[in-house]
C-alpha angles and dihedrals in degrees: 000000000000106000096186121036150127112305118272089243092057094047092048090049091055091049090051089052089057101039100107122121113272125245115264101246115014113189118252116238114246112259125219137217119276114284124224126234109285111241087185134008113295115260100252117166119224108251111253124224125221117252089238090073090070095052099082093147090064095058125099108245127233112184130194099342136139103218140165132213133195097171140050119309123201140162097006130137114213119195123186091345140141110220125190120197120191133163145052135298094011125156122202108191141168096359131140120218112192120187086340136128122225118202112197108181144154089009140131135208099008123166115203101185138167098356134142115226110181151145101026097172098186124117112249093352124137119221096213119022119187115190137168093355137130133221099003119167123198110187142158093008134139118225111186138169096351126145090233115003107200131001127193128189133166091349143107110238138169113209105194135174099338129141119233110193125181097338089157111146097086110339137315096240126016122187118193140193122313095018132135109202134175111196113187142153096008130140118221121188132170098003123165130229093348137355091215126016118187124188138180105172093155092054090236107184088209092068116105138145134200108195115178147144094016126140112224119183135169104010120173097220128355114350096213113022125185108195120182088346096163134158095003131153115260112298132186137205107187145152096010127142110227118180138168105011122171090218128008126335092227125014130182109189151131101069098319091167116176088006093164094207129155115201106193143169096347121157106225120181131167115012128176093031125162099260111215103169115116121259123233108286092241095049112107093194124091129209112264127181114262133166120324103206120142094226123005127192114183131173090350143107145206099042125147117202108192139167097347125152112219117188129177097001108178093219131005118351091226120009121190115187116180089344123155130192093015122159120199113184140161096352125150114217138189114171147142095243132037118325091231126009129194119189141161123249123293113248090224090063089076092060103039114127096225116061099337118208113254115236092237089057095049108106147106134300126264120188138164107225124188142160100355122154116217107194099178131002142132085254133347098239134017110190124167122221093261099049129081133211119198120204115194120233 
């Protein structure tokens, strides 16, 4: 169980933000071939930003308005506005949104390209909210200093080559139920509590994510966090560089039963660090030290952990607590704790306010473990008396 986290009120508020009905047929992100064990960090270029983003003085200014668009938008500066975008085949390009909220809903084939979205100083508000929409692309944008940067619900969205800087009120990118999201080539820095939060509380079989070739640095808690990610279509997290996380690099938790996730070929370095970056000024929470595992799976099932390189993990390299049908293969681990830990459920999980563990799901861990290389650790394996590790012949 998470013993230090965002308040229940804050978590519930985010879920309400993403509670709309999903679109009927979200597109499935394109999958890739299997990736080998990374001997060094993947070569991921930093996303570039168009020169136009720096030319704010040349933009036409719209101040303090509530305004709707059903056609292309270009070269506008919005300050303290609420913008609604609805329609089909619309391009939003080279705009600046300052302390503004953008609602993109019930739309299709939208390109959101080369925009600045920054300084949304409103508690539990999301700067760009995409809901009930199909084939949306967000690319080449700059999300900075927002409470929540980008929220997706019930939509098919490609999030490509953007920069997310200091979106540290309540996540840089949040993906909700019924969504199909491809997240690739982005740079995340200074996110709190997570760079990417993914949920599927309604067990929508349409939900799937493909998160790859991103750079994620300096995250307050878990960099990539699956919460209540249950009954989803196959999802992958692969070939990312994840460094300097206050808690784990990747976490699957909160009753993510039949999560159907493959975590593959990621470069993970520095978990459980003492996070010193400032929080969003409206965030009442403070950073507190949590677990420092490289990869954590808790109260979840159907997760494959393959070919990852884990370096300088503050606790266990891979920790599985009340995990079932977990496969751990061909990983390389250097950590301060055990290389691989298998443990039964935490009693406190039964009483947690957010997504409590059902008593019938409270049990031990069962994992198949094969061909991992533990370079440095306090001990190779830490397995309690209730849990079981299987090693193939």
